[in-house]
N, C-alpha and C positions, 0 to 999 in steps of 0.2 A: 588478416587481423580477425574478420569472421570468422575463421573459422577456430582460431584461440580461442576467443568467447564462447562461441555454439560449444567446444568443447568442458569448458569448466562450467557453464551451465549444465549439461547433461551428466557430467560425471558428478556434480553438486546433489542430482536427482537421485542417484543412485549409492549416495553415500551412506544413508541411513541403512538399507536392505546390508549392503558389504560391510557395516559395523556387526552386523549380527552376525556375521560369519568370522569376521579378524578380528574385531575387540578394537583394545587402542592400535592394533597392527595397522590399522587401515590409516592412519596418520601417514605413514612410509609410503604405503602404494597411493595417494591421492598427490603425495609431497614430488612424486615424478613429475605430472601436467607442468606446475608451474616451474620446475627444474629444466624441463624441454620448451618451453616455451622462452624461460630467457637463454638457453643455449640458442634458440633460432634468432632473438633480437642479438646477439652477440654476432651471429653472422653477417647478418643488414647493417654489423658496424661500420666496417670500410668503406659502404656504398653512403650511408648516412653521412660520414667522413668528409665525402667527396664532393658533398652537396645535392647531391641524390636523393630528395625524399622520397619516402615510400607511401604514396596516397589510393587509399580503397574507397570506393562510391558506389552507392546504391539506392535507388531512389524508395522514398517511404513515402511522404506526407506529399505528393507533388503540389496539392492546391497550396500550399503554404512554404514552400521549395525547401522542406527539412528534407535533408539526405542520411542515411545511415554513411557518415561520411569518417574516415578514419587518418589521420597524417600522423606519420611517423618521422619528427625532425629529432634535431640532436637534445633538446630539454623533453620532449616525450619520451625517447630513447631513453634517458638517462632515469626518469622516473619509473621509466616500464622495467627497467632494471633491476633497481631498487624494491618495487612491488613485488617482483617475483624472484629474486634472488633470496632476498631476505623473507618474505611469504613462503617460500619452497622450505628456509631452515626453519621457519619457529612449526611448522607443521612438524615436521621431524622431530623437534624440540618436543612438541606433544606427545608424542608416540612413550616417552618416558616420564614428563610429568602427570599424566593423567594415570588413577588404574583403570579397570578393568569397569569395577563397578562404578566408576564416573557415572553419576545421572544425566540423561537426554546427549550421553556422549555422539551417536550420530549425527542427531541436530547440529549440533556443538561443529561436529567437521565440518558436513556439510556447508553449513553458515561462515564458515571462517574462509572454504575451499570458494565459496561464490563471492566471498569478500574479497577475494584478492583476483578474480573475474573483473570483477565491478568495478575496482580501482584500476584495474590495467585497461577498463576502456573509459574511465572519464579522463587518465591522463595521455591518450592518445586520439581522440574523437576531435574531430574540426567545429562537427555542426556545434554550433552553442547551446541549441535545444534537446539534443543527443546528448551531450555534457553535463547541462541539468539534469537529465532521467539519471544519469549515471550519479550524478551528484548527491540527489535524492534520494536513491538505492543506498548509497553507503550510511546516510542517518539511519534508515530504515533496518540496514543489516545490522547497523553498531547497537543502534536500540536492542537487538534479540542478542547482540551475543554480549553488550553489559549486562544485559538481565540474564543470563544463564542460569544464575543460581535463582530460582524462578520461589523459592521459599523466603528468604531474603529479603528483608523491606528495602535495607539500604541496597539492595543493587535490583528491586523492581524503582527503587526511587532514582537514581541516578542514573538509570535505563530510560527513565521519562522525560528528565532533567534533562542529559545530552540531545532526545530526539525534541523536545520541545526549541531549545536552545538554536538549534542545528536547522530544523524546519524554519522558523522564524527569517532566520537569514538567510535563508535558501527562496523563501518566498519572494525577499526586498532582490533579492540576486536575479528573479524570473521579470521582474518587473523593469531591471535594470538591462536585463537583456533584449528583453520586447523594446526599449526604447532605441536600444544599440541597432538591432534588426533592421527595423522601421525605418530607420534613415538611414544607414548605411546599406540598407537595399538588398543586403545577405545575411544568409546566416553561417557561414565561412566563420572558423573564428580568426584565421589568416589572413583574412580580408579584412575583416573589422580592425585588426591591429595594423595591419600594411596601411590602410586608408581609414585612420583614424575619425571616428566623429567627432564632429569640436561645437563651438557655442554650447549655451544654454541646456541642450538637447545632450550632447556630448558630458557636462560635468554632473550632470543628473543622472546618467546611465553612470559614470565609471563611479560616484557613492554609492548606490543603490550596489553594485557588483561589488565592490570592496566592500559594503557590509555582510555580505553572505561569505567572501573569503575570511575577514576576522571572526566572523563568528565560527567559521571548521575548523580555523587554529588557535581558537581558544585564549583570542587576545581581551585587552581592557577592553569593554565591559563585560565581555561574555565569557573572562575566563574562568570560571567558577565549574563550570560543568565539568572540563578534564580532571580536577582533583578529585571527583565527587566520582567519576569513572573507573576509578582504581578498585571499587569492588567486583570488577570483572574479574575474572583468572588471569593469573601474569600473563600469559600468551597472547590473550588479546591486548592486554597493556603496550609489549611487547610489540607487537605489529599495527594496532590502530591509533595506539597514542604516542609511537615513537616514531616508526618507519614508513606509515602510509595513509591512515586517513587525515591528519592534524597538518600533513602535508599536502593536503587539496589546496589549501588555502593558501598556501605558500605559494603553489604551482601556479594558479590563478594571478597570483600577484606578479610572479617572473614572466608571464604568458604576456600580460598586460602590457607592463614596463616599456617594452622598446614604441608602442605605440602612444601611451596615455600617462608618461610620467612628467611631465611639461601641464598637464591639469592642475588647475590651480586648488581642488579638491583631494588631489593626491599626496604631497608632503603633509596636511594637517592629519592624515588619515592614517597613512602609511610610517610616516616617521616619528610625528607626535604619540600614534597609541603603540605602537612597537618599542619608544622608547620607555611609554609609563608603563607597558608589560613586562618589559625586561626587566626593570627593578623592581615592580611588586611583586613577580615570580622570585626572584631571585633573595628580595627579602625575605620574604613566607619560607624557600625553603630553608632557610638560618635557622629556622625554629621549629623543623618538624623534628618528630621521632620516629615517628612509622616511615621506613626505608622506601617503601614504595608511595607516600604522600612525597617526601624528598624530591625522590626522581619525577613524581609528577608534577610539584613546582616547578623546580627546575628544566621542567621541560614547557612548561610556559612561558616560563624565562626565555628560551635559547627559540623558541617559536617568534618572539616579537625581537629577537636578534635576526632569525633569519629575513621577516618581513624587513626589517630596514635596511637592509646589505642589497635585496632581491630589489628593493624599491628604488634604490639610487637612481637608478636611469644612467648608470656610466659602464663602461666595458668594463673596468674595473673591477667595481661595484659587482657587476653581474660576475663574472668569473669568481669571485669569492663568497657569493651568496652560492652559486651551486656547490662549491667545493666544499664551503660549508655546510649544505645541508644535505650531500651526501658521507659525510665526517660525522653528524647528529645521527642520521639514520643506525650507522655502524654501531659508534661507542655507545646510544641511548637506548637501542634492542641487547645490545650486550648487558648493561647493569637491570636491567627487567628481567631479562632470564635468569641475571646472577640471583637475584631478589629472590625468582620463584624456587631457587635450588635452597638457598640460603632460610625461605618459608620452608618448605619442605623437612631439610634437614634441622631445625630447631624449633619449630611448632609455632614461630612467631617471628613478625617483622619490625617489633619496636625493640629498638638498638638498646634500650637501656637495660634490656636484657640477656643483652646477647654480649660474650666475652669469651674472649680466646679464640675467635672461629678461625684467623688467619694459620695459626698455629696449627689447627686440627685440619684445617681444607686448605693449603695452600698452594692448589692448582685453581681452585675457585677463587682466593684471594688473588691469586697473580695476574687471573685475568680482570680481576673488579679493577685494580692498580692500573692496567693498560688502561682500560675502556674513561676510569672517572681520570684520570692524567691525561689524555685524549680530549675528555672536556675541559678539564682547567687549563688545556692550550699548551701542556707541558712537552719540550722537544724530546727527539724527534717527530712525533705522531702526527696522525694526518690531521686532528684537530688543531694544531701548534700550524701546519701548514695554510691551513683555512684561517684562524686567528690573525695571522703576520699579514693575509691578504686582505684580511678587512682592513685592518689599522691603516694598509696601506692606501687602498682605497679612499678612506674613509681623509686621510691626509690629503690626499691629490685633491678630490671633491672640495673641501677646506681651502685650498690653495687657489684653485680656479673657479670654484665659484664664491663661497665666501657665505654672506649672511647665516642668517636664524637659523634657519631647517640644516645644512650641510655643520653645525658647529654644534647643534642640540645631539645631531645622531652620532658626531664623535665621544661628545660628555656622556653621553648613555651608555654607548656600546665599553666605553671605560671604566664606568662604573658598576655596569652591570659585568663584565667581564671578572672582576673584584669579587661579586657574590658570587659567580660560577664559580668562581677557583678554593672561595671558603667551601660554598656546599660540596661542593667533589672531594673534599679533606674531610668532612663534615659525614660524607658517605662513609667514607674507608673506616675513621677511625668508629665511628658508630658499629660499621658492620662488622670487624676483624680484628680490632685491636681489643689485647688484654686490660680489663676495668681490674684497678685495685682495690683489695678488700672484696673483690666480687668472684662468688666459685665460676669455675669454667661451663658453658653451656651445655649440657646434656643434647647430644646427636643423633641423629636417627639417620644410618648410612645410606648414602644414594649411590646408587651404582657411577662409576664412571662416565657411563655412556650418555647419560644426560647433560656432562660438562663440554661435549663436542662442539653442540653448536656455539654457543658461546665464544667457546676457545676460536672457533674460524672467525665469528663478526673481529674477536679481539686481536687475531693475529692479523687480518686487513688491515685494521687501523696500526697495528706496527708494518707492516711492508708495502702500505701504500706507496709512503712518503718516499720512498726511496725507489719508485720507481712511478714518479709522477710526470716523469714526460710520457709517458704511456697510454694515460687516463686524462690529461690535460686535453687533446686533441677534441674531446669529445665535448669538458668542458666550455673551452674556447669555442667551438663552434658556435653555440649559443650566446656568448657574449658577444663576438662579432656584429650580433643585431643591432647592438646597442651603441650613441655615438660613443669615443674617444679619443686622443691625440696621439694616445701610443698601444703598443698591444704589449698586456700587462702578460706577466708569466708567474708560475708557482713554480717553489724550490723550498726545501728543505733550510735553505741561506741565503739569504740575499745580502750579507754583508752588515757591516752595523749603518744599520740605517736608523729613523724617527720610530718607527713602527716594531723593532728589536726597545727600542728605549721605553715607551709603552709598554710594551710585554711585561719586559723588569718592572718597570712599575706596577703595573698589575699583582705578580707576584708578591713584590713587598709591601701593597695595603693589604693583601689576601694574608699572609704571614701576621700582619696584626691585628686584623678582624680574628683568626685562628688563636693567636695567643693572648687577645683578650675576649674570648667567644664569652664567659661567664658575663663578664660587663654588656655585652652586645646580647645574650638571653634576658640581661633585669633590664634594660632600654628599650628591646621588642615586649619584653608583659608588659613595662608602664604604658606603652604606646600604646592607643587606641587603634582599632585597624581602620585606615585611611581608605582601602580599595578592598569592600567586600560585599557585593554585588551580591551576592549570592543571599545573604535575607531581605536585600529588594525581590528577588527573586522569588522566595518563600513567601515574603508579603503576599506580591501578586495574585501568588497560588492560594495563598490562603483567602483572600478578600474574594476571589471568583470560586472559591469552592463553596464559602459560607453564602453569596449570594445564591449559585444555583442550588443550592441545598433549600435556602428558604424560599426561594420563589417554585422550587421542586414542592415543600411540602405547605407552601399557601394554594400550589393549583391541585394536587392530588387529596387536599383534604374535601375538595369538594365534588370528586369524581368525575366520571366523564364530562357533566356539563362544564366542569368547570374548564377544563381541556379543552374540551369544543369555541369555549366562549372565548381564552384567550385568544385561541388561533382566528378566528372570527374576529377577536377586536386589533390584531397587530393586521390583519389583509384591510380592516375597514380604516385604520390609521394610517399605513402606507400608501393603499391603494388612494383609498378616499382621500387626502394630500395630495397626488399626482392628477385626480379628478380635478379638485378645486383651481389646481395650477395649469390644469390645460388651455391653451387659449385657441383649439384647432375644434373647431366641432362641424360638421358636417353640411353640408350648405342644402341639398336634397335628400329631403327627408319621405319616404315610402312607407306608410304606415300598413297595407297590407297587402299579399299578394294574388289569395282568393279568397271568397267568400266565406267558406269553410274555416278560413285559417282561426280571424277572432272565437270563433266557438268553442274551437279546441283548445285553445290557450286559457279560454276562462274555465272551461271543464278540468284543464289543468291545475288550474291556477284554487278552485274549489277544493277539489283534491288531498293538494300540498296543503293547505289550509287545516283541513278536517284532518290529514294524518298526523298536525300538530298537536289537535285538541280531541282525539278520540281517545276512548280509555282502555278500548281493548287492543290486545296489541297482532291478533289477525287481522284485523279492521285495518289495523292501522298500514300493516304489511298490505293489503291490497289496496288502499287508496294511493301506497308510495306506488303501485303498478299501475294503477290508473294514468298515472303523469308520463311513466314510461312508454305505452302504450300509445298516448298520446303523444307521442315523439316520434313515434312510427308511423302513425297520419301523418304527420307534418312530413318527414322526410320522403314518404311515399307519393304525398301530393304534389312536393316540390322537385320530381324528376330524379330523387334517390333511392331505388328498388331495392341497391344492395345495402346502403345502409339499413335501409327498414326493415330488410331482411334481418339484419346480423341482430339490430336493435331489437325487433321481436324476440329474435332467441334466445338473446343474451339475458331481455325484460324477464320469460319464461322459465330459464332457467335460475337465475336469482330469483322469483318467486318461491320457485321448489325447495332451496336451500333455506330463506329465510322460514317457510314451515317445516324444515324439518330439525333446525334448529329451536324452534318455539315451543316444542314436547320437551323442552327440559327446562323452560321458563314459566314461570305464574300467567294466569292467562291474562292478566289485569295487567295494565303500566303503570307503575308508581303503587302497588298492591299496599304494600309497606310504610314504605319513606315518601309521602306526600311532596309535591314536587312546590319550589321554591323560587321567589324574585319572579313572580311570569310576566311581572312587566316590563324589568327589565329586561329579562329573556325576550320579549318581541321585542325591545325597541334595537337590540340586536340584530335580529333576525332581518327585521325591517330592514335596518340599517344594512343589510349585509347584504340582503338582494337590491337595494336601489342601487350601493356602489357597482355590483356586477350587472347590473342592467345599461348604466349607465355605459360602462365598460365596453360594455357588448355595441352597443350604441354608437361610442365615438370611431369603434376598431372598425367598424363597418363603413364609416367613411371616410378612414385614415389614410386609404392607397394613392400614390404618390406616384407608382410605378406601374407599369401595364400587367397585367396579370398573367402569371406563368400556362394558364389553362390552357391557353390557343395552342401553345406548343405540344402537350399532354398527348392528343390523339396520334401522333405524328411517334412518341418517342412510344406508347404502346403497340403499335402495328410495326416499328422496330422491334420491341420486343414478342413480337408474333401474337399479339392480343390485340382483342377490339374491347375487353371490359377494362377502365384506365381503374377504377378503383383495387383490382383484384393485380395487375398490374403495377401499378404502386407499391402494395402490400410484399409480393413474391419477389420484385424485381427492382425497381429505381429504388425503395426504400429497404430492402432486403434485413439492412443492416438493423434499422427499427424496429419490425417485423420479428429481427431473433432476441432482442432483449424482451422484446415484450413475450415471448412465448417461455424465456427464460425467467421470468418473474411470473409465469404461470404454472412451473414446473415449482418455484421457490411457492408459492402460496400453497399447491397441494400441497408439499411435504411439511408446511406449516401447521395445516388443519390435521394433516394423517397424526401429528408430534403429538397434537395439546393432547387426543383420546388413545391412541393405542399405547399401552401401557408397557407390556413385554416385548412387541416388535412388529412391524409393519409390513413385512416379507408377506408373500401369496396372496392370491383374490380371497373375494367374498365367501364365505362358506355354502358348500353345497350339500346334496343329497346324498346319504349313505346306503348304498345297496345290500340287502342282507342275501346271502347265503343262496338262503328261494328265491330270489329274484324278485320280493316282494319288498317296494318302498316300506321303511317302517320309519316314523319322525315324530319327537314331542311335537305335539300341538304348541301353536302361538295362541297364547289367548287373547291377541290383538294384532288387527292387521296392521302393515305399516303407513297405513295413508289416514288411522283412525288419530286426533288431533286433542279432541278434548273428552273423550269420552271416557269412562273409568274402564279400569284393566281390572279386568277378575281376576281374583288368584287360582291357582291349579287347586283341584279339588282334594281334599285330605281323606276323600270317601276312596275306599279301594276298589280299583274298578273300573274307574271314571274315564282315566286316560285312556283306555281301550276300549269303550263304548264309544267315547268322542272320535278315537281313528277309523274304529266301524264303521260309523256315520258318516263320517268325511269319506272312504271309501263306493258307499251307494252312490255320491254323487260324480255325474262323467267330468274329469281333469280336462280343463284346457290350458290351462300353465302347467310345469311342469312341478312347482311347488306349490301348487293351490292347496291341496292337502295340509300343508303345513298352518295353514289358518282357521280357528275357529271357526267349524261352519256357519256358525251364526253372525258371523262376520265379512262368508264369502260372498260375492256380487258375481254370478254366472254371467252376467251382459258386460261386465269391465273385464271377466278374463278372456271374454270370446272376444270383446274388441281387440284388446290388446292384442290376441294370438292372431286377429286378422292382419293388424295394422302393425306392429312390429318388421318382418319384413320388409313391408313396399317402403318401410319409414327408412330402413338400413340402403335400401337400392337408393332412392331417392338421396338419402347423403352423398353415397357416391358420387351419384350422378351430379352433384351441384360440384363436388371437387374438381370435376372433370373439365365441368363447362365453365366454369370459375373465368376462366383466363380470355371466356368470349362473351360470356352472358352473366346475367347475377348471381353469385355463388361464391365457390372456392372455399378453402379447405377450412377457413374458420367456423363458415354457415354449414358446409357438410357434416363437420366435426359436431355440432350444436345438435342440428339435427339426430344425429346417431346419439348424442349424450340424451335428448329428449327420450328416443325410443328406451333407452335404457332405464332411466326416471318412470316410464310408462310400466315395464317389467316389474320395476321395483315397488314401485306404488300397488302392484293389480298381488303380485305373489307374495312380497317379505322378500327380506334377506337372501333365503335358502333360492330363491328365484334369480334373482338377482348373479348370485353364485354360479346357476344353470347358463343365463344369457350370456352373461361375460367371464368362462372360465380361464381369467389370463392374469396376472399382474398387474396392476394399473402402474405401481413403478419399470416394469417393462415399456410399456408405452409411452412412458413416459421419458425415458431415457431414450427407446427410439429411436423415437419424433423430432427429440432434440438433437441428435448425434445426428440425423439425415440432414435436420435442417443446417445446420453448422458445419457439417460435410460438404455440403453445396457449394462451400464457400473457398474451400480450401481445391476442393477438386477441378476447378479452373483452373487455380496454377498448372496443374498437369498437362492443361492443354497450349500455354504459353499468353493466358488471359490474366485477367487482375482476378481478384476476389471478389466475387459473389457477380461476375460478367457471366451470361448467360450463353449456355451453346444449346443449338437443337437439331434435332434426329426428325426428318420427316420422310415417308415413305407411302406409296398409293398402296392401301389396302383392296381390295378385290371384295365388294359388295359394301364396307365400311367407307371405304374413299379413303380421302388422305387424312394421314396420322400423323401427329406433331408431337415429341414428347422434346422437353427440354430441361434444363437443372432447374428452371425455376419449378415445372409442376414437380417436381423431389423434393423440392421446398416445400410445396403445399401441400404436399402427404406429408410429411414431414409434423407439418403446422395442424394437418386432420389428428395426428397421431396424438400430437399433445393436450389437444383441445379434449377428446374421446378420454384420453386419460386422466384427462382432470373432471373431468364428470365422474369417472367411475372411482375415483380416489373419493371426490367428494362422497359419494351414496355409499363407496364400502366405509368410510369415519363415521361421517354426520348420521349413514342412516344404519348399513348394517349390524356398524361395531355400539351404536349408542341403543338399537333395537336388543344387542348383547347384555349392556352393562344394567340395563333396565329389567330386564328380565331376571335377569343375576340378583339384582339388590330388591326383587319385589316378590321374587321367591317363595315359597313357607314350606320345610319338608315337611312330606306327606307323612 
């Protein structure tokens, strides 16, 4: 099963590319995969019927006991055959349904194929959390498929509605699964059903899981999303909303029925909502004019029907339920595909505009008649066999059990079946009959190939009843899991039994509804919609939208201070309340650790307050940096050299970034718009600081268990390192570090995207050498490190540019791009210092990289040192000097570093280890001694490259690109 799922995922990724070459013929190619899986599943049928379940297990999240386990028994095999068989046929149908110029055809084909694989994973998953993962993936994929026509508002709205409703149900289901697994002690669905959870926990768990099931299968009150989803292309409706996705909820009810049908919440939800859904869907179907909407409400009704029968909890009910499930998948998929043909041929689905299609499309009309008759339960079709078994199961349940729920189920199914037969006739009459006094509908002729797939499905509906003895063993294998006094069986003819009488009564009452359809229509128009939860959904969404828009407008009008103020108020209100309710306070209070600590803290506090009141931006940035460097002293004096080193480097880089940004901002804070509400801002700031301080005070004394710090030295030595901090970063918590450097890559990309207009590929600008070997460049009027000095414009006196260049060349050049600066702005002292210190700084950065596993340092600190060296080159020589110092694309460094760090996660798998488990190579090298290199070293090198790439990208965007844009904006033609 794992191989099949991997094949679906792989082919789905390749499908968009294949579509470019094959066009719509790609559907014929990708249909081979579900067809092949269908064949493999059929080959496993004899073993499953002999009671040999196929089980595959692979460890996944061992700490939580979650496994990639897939079980193939009778029920899952039946659903898997439906998913793959109907899926393959629908993909073939798509090859004739869509045109080559269909927008996003490759994406649609990939999503539809991937959906088939996800449904296969859902119905075969034995681990409930793996099942839930596939469950939510079906919601996401259905959202993308329903919203295929992205330019249509109705498609986007229907997709969002389906996603919202099914995701809400999925979250409730997740809570129920957590309760179940916590009380059952296992995540295996088979074991949870075999040993059901009882008591209040079991009742709550079942109720929550059933909420997920009824939301996915569109039962009342969640039924409204399914008719709205008809905005999707017809193949999506035929597959997702007839044969696959909506069956997921029915499958879950059938799966849980053997263990939980006796729960007190089972009957009210399964039978009560099932009856209500069957009647509401059938009643609404009788008033639809859109053929697709008629089938959609009919599907809602049939889903209620399926849930009732599969939830009876008896052998007869189980057998009837799975038989009806198979019949419904065949006839409803056929009818949706027929509607697609009618829509293509006539250009409309409104049957008030259709006339005479039965005569002009006899093959399609015959196919539709077979499918609609099966839906109505006309003998000798598969729908009749299933419905007869349903009536027999309900009559047995009434005779044995009695009580309210069996009688309600029988009455509801009987009346719902009357509606079903009536709207089945309404469909045929509306689509294919000739209207009196109405011209024949003009048709666009479709090729006969598009009718092949619905013909195959209709043929199965017609043929299977005559070979039902070959199909029944698979259906009965599931039914035997439930209690029952006698073994039921399926047949076209059971003799003159009460079930046959009920079927005859259904057709008689349906005929009355058809005969009096005008009166029924007038009555429906006069009655208000009793069950219309879509209005409630739209009302809730509207209220949320208006509230969100109002809050956003209120905050946005106040600018950045408004956003920060709201954030801090929520912080104060939430955590402040927790502080007030806290009943545990530290017993031992230690004011200081060493004499210098309070003085450093005092300086930091004064700097923080001064930064809040000072008017100059540069002064504010420098004061904020005082707090950062104060933290460096606190770390260093507290015995944390790694943290002190990293904090110092980060603070320096941050200061440089602030200074680069301030070049494009006014020198004074609030120069144009004066700050208001000073007292309120001060109160919020002081309150936030007090709450944070109290939280820190409580947290320091809240330890109730021994610290894990005592075990860290042994773990570090086991990882071939003596520096606990670095070992933590690159080995013990490598997953966290990988996430952090991924954020750094995202930050660099975001900054560059804001500044680069046409593209960000390539490195910083470099010097251009002339053929004569003499470097000629345009003089830059201002050095990169000048912040507030006025920029002189280029002289418009002819020859002054050459005079500056000649003057620049008379001075010694210590940096490659030194002559690009205005001679009056160059500093020979800075150039000499940078020239002397740059290469030693790079050597120190590499040293920190490789000694970090045993001494203070590491890839992060080493990368920051190398970044500071590049910063110095840029500040001294400008943007051309940056290009000469680092002639490499920052994106290459970022990508290489991230690839190298992430690659160590998977490389360990090739050595039979788990993800991120380190492996080492040690050797004795003459002179150098013992050399130890491991995968964590490679991970650290990746971190080093990411940090260097980040700094280089920031300098290239906030530095060199800002310089270029500023020169262009201030340059005056000579």
